[in-house]
N, C-alpha and C positions, 0 to 999 in steps of 0.2 A: 504493500500500500504506500502511496505517496506520503511523504512526511509533511504534516500540516502544522502550522503555527497555532498559537493560543487562540486568536480570534477565529481563524479558519476552522479550528476543530469544533467550534460550537455549532457547526452545520448539522451535526447529528441530533441535536436537541429538538429542533422543529420536526425532523423526520420521525423521531420516536413519538412525538406528540400526535402526529397525523396517524401513525399506526395504532396508537392507543385508542384514539377517538374512533377510528374505523372499525376496530374490533369490539369496542364497548359502547360507544355513543355515536352511531352513524348519523343520527339526526343533527348532531353538531357538525360533523364532517365525515364524509366517506371518500377515501382516497385509494382507489383500486391499485394504482401504480405503486404507491408506498407499500401496500400490503405485499405486492409481488416482489418488492426489493428486500423485504425483511430478512430473508435467509442469506442475502448477499452482503449484509452489513457485518462489521466485526463483531464476533460473538460477545466480547466483553462489553460492547456498547449495548447490544440488544438485551443482555441479561443484567444490566446495571439496574439495581433496585433503589437508587438514591432518590428518585423522584416520587412525588405523590400525585394524587388525582388532579389537584389544582394546577400544578406546574405542567403536567402533560396537556391538560385542556387549555391552559393559557397559550401554549404553542399552537394547538389545533384551532383555537378561536381566532388567532391572528390569520391563519390561512382561510378560515371561513369568511372573515371580514374582507380580506383581500379579494376573494372570489366575488363578493357582492359588488365591489367597485369595478372589477373587470367586466362582469356581466352588464352593468349599467353602461360602461364605456363602449362595449361592443354594440349595444343597442343604438347608441348615439353616433357611432363612427363606423360606417361600413367599410371604410378604406384606411383605417388607422393602423398603428403598430403598437406593440407592447414591449417594454423593456424591463427586465428584472435586474436591479443592481444588487450585487452580493448574492447571486443566485444560489450558491451552495448546492444543496441537493433538493431544491424546490421542485415539486411536481405540479406546479400551477398550470403549466401548459396542458398537461394530461387531463386535468379536471375541467379546463375551460376552453379548449380548442374549438373554434367554430368552423374549422375546415377551410378557412381562407386568410385569416389574419396572420401576419408575420410577427414572430417573437424573437427578441434578442436577449440573451442571457450574458451578464457581465460579472466576472469575478477574477481573482488573481490566478496566475498561471497554474500553481499547484492544485488549486481547487478545481479549475476547469479540467485539468488532466484527470483528476480522480472522478469528477462528474461524468466524463465521457465513458469511463469503465462501467458505470451503472445506467446512465441516461444518455445514450448517444443521440445526436441531433436528428430530428425528423426533417422532412423536406421544407418545412416552414419555420424551422428554428436555426438561429445563427448564434454560436458561442463565440464570445470575444474575451480573450484573456488579457484584461487590462484593469488598472486601478479605476474603481468606480468614480473617483473624484477627478480624473483626468478628462481632457476634451477629446481624446482619441476615438472613443466609442461613438460619441454623439456626432462627430465629424463623419465617421464611416456610415452611420445610419442615414444622415442627411444626404450624403452623396449617393446612396443607394435608393432612397425612398422619396427624396424631394421634400416638399413642404406639407406632408401629411401630419395629422394630429397624432401625437405620441403620448401614451400613458406610461409614465415611469413609476415603477414600484420599488420601494426601498423597505423590504420586509425584515425587521429585526436587525437593521444595519446601523442607523444613525447613532444609536446609544454609545457606540465605542469611539466616537469622534467629537472633537471640540465644536462648540456652536459656530465659531468663526468659519470652520471648514465646511460645515453643512450649508451655511448661508452663502459661502463662495460658490458652492455647487449650484445652488438655486439661481444665483446671478448668472453663472455660466450657461445653464440650461435656458434661462430667459433669453439670452442672446441668440439662441437657435430657434426661437419661435414655436407657437402651437404645441405647447407641452403642458400636460397635467402631471401632478406628482401626488402619489398616495404613500403614506408611511404610518407606522405605529410609533408611539412615543409614550412618555410618562411625564407627569408634572414633578415638581421638586420633591414632594412627599413620596411619590412613587419611585423616584430614583433612589432615595434613601432606603426604601424597602427592598428594591432590587439588589442594591449593593450589599445590604446587610443579610438578606435571607435567600432570595430567589437564585442568584448566581451560585451561591454556596450549595444550595439544594441540588442544582443540576450539575454540580461538579466543576464549575468554572469560576471560582471566586478570584482567580488570578487574572481574569479578563477585566481590565479597567473600563469604567463607563463614565461618560461625561455629559452627553446631550440630553436635555429635557425641555419640555415646552409647557409653561404654565398657561399661556394663552396663544392661540393660533394667530389672532389679530396682532398681538404684540410681536410675534415672530415675523409676520408679514411686514410690519412697519420697519423692522431692522434691515430688510432687504432693499429698502429705498422706495417702497410704496408701489411697486409694480405687481406685487403678488395679490391675487384675489382668493380669499378663503371660500372654498365651495362647501366644506363640511368640517366640523370638529365634533366627533361623536364618542359617546361612551363605548368602551371596548366590548362589554358583554351585553349591550342593549338588545341585540338581535340573536343572541345565543340561546338555543333550546336547553333549559336547565332541568328538564324532566329526568328523574332517576338519579341525579347527582347526590353525593353525600351532603349532609346538612352543612358541614364546615366549608365545603367547596362552594355551595350556593351563597353562604354568608360572605365568603371572601370575594366572590364576584359582585355581590350587591354593594359591599363596602367600597370596593374599588371604583365602581361606577358612581356611587354617591359622592365620593371624595374626588372624583375625576382623576384618579391616580394613573390609570392607563387609558389611552385614547387612540382613535384613528383620525388622521388629518388628511384632507384632500384639498390641494391647491391648484389654481390655474396660474402658471408662470408667465 
């Protein structure tokens, strides 16, 4: 297996969450491709019992939320494209492919190399082994696709970078026109909780985290005023909580009530 760094190695966490939900709570998320890949993952990863129901479903809920935004985008844009930044082992394409839209998956070379062993490109997918914060990938896409509308997904990515770097990326993408951005984030309280408990629970307490958003409007103002906030939503608002443990339900309700984890949708 390709040697992965600290941040890259977190790519197994969302995969395990999707597998757990698919096996136990398919009303939250059913991911056929993730289930098919279970036996190909490292055994120590699959049989790691450090997570609990809430942490598994937090990852699955992110995927379910991302799917909602993708489906809405595809309804509104018959000729758009979708980009996954920090794609890791995401199987978003397999869950949402409409048979015509082109997908671009961006990640560091070692991750893309490993991804190809499990998820080789289809005819409508392009893998680009580049830094998500560089301009190389967006130049390539614009050269290939012209001025179509692009939905950029940053799933579980921005947490690990300073706010200045995230804002610089938004400014960069704005200069390439017709781009929407969807990402998950936390507020200040949520960041403290993630650093103190969640990352330790999933076995990655050494992965440092920086980026949080208390207000999407405030974040938009820091970019220079060109960003339009399309949505700022509670993370578990649309998640089916039927059959979950009481402690998991309480954790989800508290998170939403305190706006600790959220989904943000921007027009750049």
